C-alpha positions as CSV (number, residue, x, y, z in Angstrom):
1,X,48.5,136.8,166.4
2,X,49.0,135.4,162.7
3,X,45.2,136.0,161.7
4,X,45.4,139.8,163.2
5,X,46.1,142.2,160.3
6,X,48.8,144.0,162.4
7,X,50.1,141.0,164.3
8,X,53.1,139.7,162.2
9,X,54.0,143.2,160.7
10,X,54.3,144.3,164.5
11,X,56.2,141.4,165.6
12,X,58.6,141.8,162.4
13,X,59.0,145.6,163.4
14,X,59.7,144.6,167.0
15,X,62.4,142.0,165.8
16,X,64.1,144.3,163.1
17,X,64.2,147.9,164.4
18,X,67.1,148.5,166.7
19,X,65.4,151.1,168.6
20,X,63.9,148.4,170.8
21,X,65.9,146.9,173.8
22,X,67.6,143.8,172.5
23,X,67.0,141.3,175.0
24,X,63.8,142.6,176.1
25,X,62.1,142.9,172.9
26,X,64.1,141.8,170.0
27,X,65.0,138.4,171.3
28,X,61.6,137.8,172.5
29,X,60.2,138.9,169.0
30,X,62.6,136.5,167.3
31,X,61.7,133.5,169.6
32,X,58.2,134.1,168.7
33,X,59.1,134.3,165.0
34,X,60.8,131.0,165.1
35,X,58.0,129.4,166.8
36,X,55.6,130.7,163.9
37,X,58.0,129.3,161.4
38,X,56.0,126.0,162.0
39,X,53.1,127.5,160.2
40,X,53.6,127.2,156.5
41,X,51.7,130.2,155.6
42,X,54.1,132.5,157.9
43,X,57.1,130.5,156.9
44,X,56.6,131.4,153.3
45,X,56.0,135.0,154.1
46,X,59.1,135.3,156.5
47,X,61.2,133.4,153.8
48,X,60.5,136.3,151.3
49,X,61.2,139.1,153.6
50,X,64.8,140.0,152.2
51,X,65.2,142.5,155.3
52,X,64.4,140.0,157.8
53,X,66.7,137.4,156.1
54,X,69.5,140.1,156.0
55,X,68.9,140.8,159.9
56,X,69.2,137.1,160.6
57,X,72.3,136.4,158.6
58,X,73.9,139.5,160.2
59,X,73.0,138.3,163.5
60,X,74.2,134.8,163.0
61,X,77.4,135.8,161.9
62,X,78.3,138.6,164.1
63,X,76.3,139.0,167.2
64,X,78.0,139.5,170.4
65,X,75.3,137.8,172.1
66,X,75.0,133.9,171.5
67,X,71.2,133.8,172.2
68,X,70.8,136.1,169.5
69,X,73.4,134.0,167.1
70,X,71.4,130.8,168.2
71,X,67.9,132.0,167.3
72,X,69.0,133.6,164.3
73,X,70.6,130.5,162.9
74,X,67.5,128.6,163.9
75,X,65.0,130.8,162.0
76,X,67.3,130.7,158.8
77,X,67.5,126.9,159.1
78,X,63.7,126.8,159.2
79,X,63.4,129.2,156.4
80,X,65.8,127.8,154.1
81,X,65.9,124.1,154.8
82,X,65.0,121.9,151.8
83,X,62.1,119.5,152.5
84,X,63.6,115.9,152.8
85,X,62.2,113.4,150.1
86,X,61.2,110.0,151.0
């Protein structure tokens, strides 16, 4: 998915566009994005996507669905957490 040229952009589109059914498309896309944040290259790319970050903040703070709030919080945490120094 990550190596395919259209993979990540398509997944972002499914996660961000409101025309897609929320719990059937958008939520699953966000869950996949959460998993992909464990790949450094993807994490860096997602962390610089201001549109995605805005959507995640909006979902985390004002979504009526706790599943959306939880996954948005999780992705934001993964993208913005500072590495621990040892």
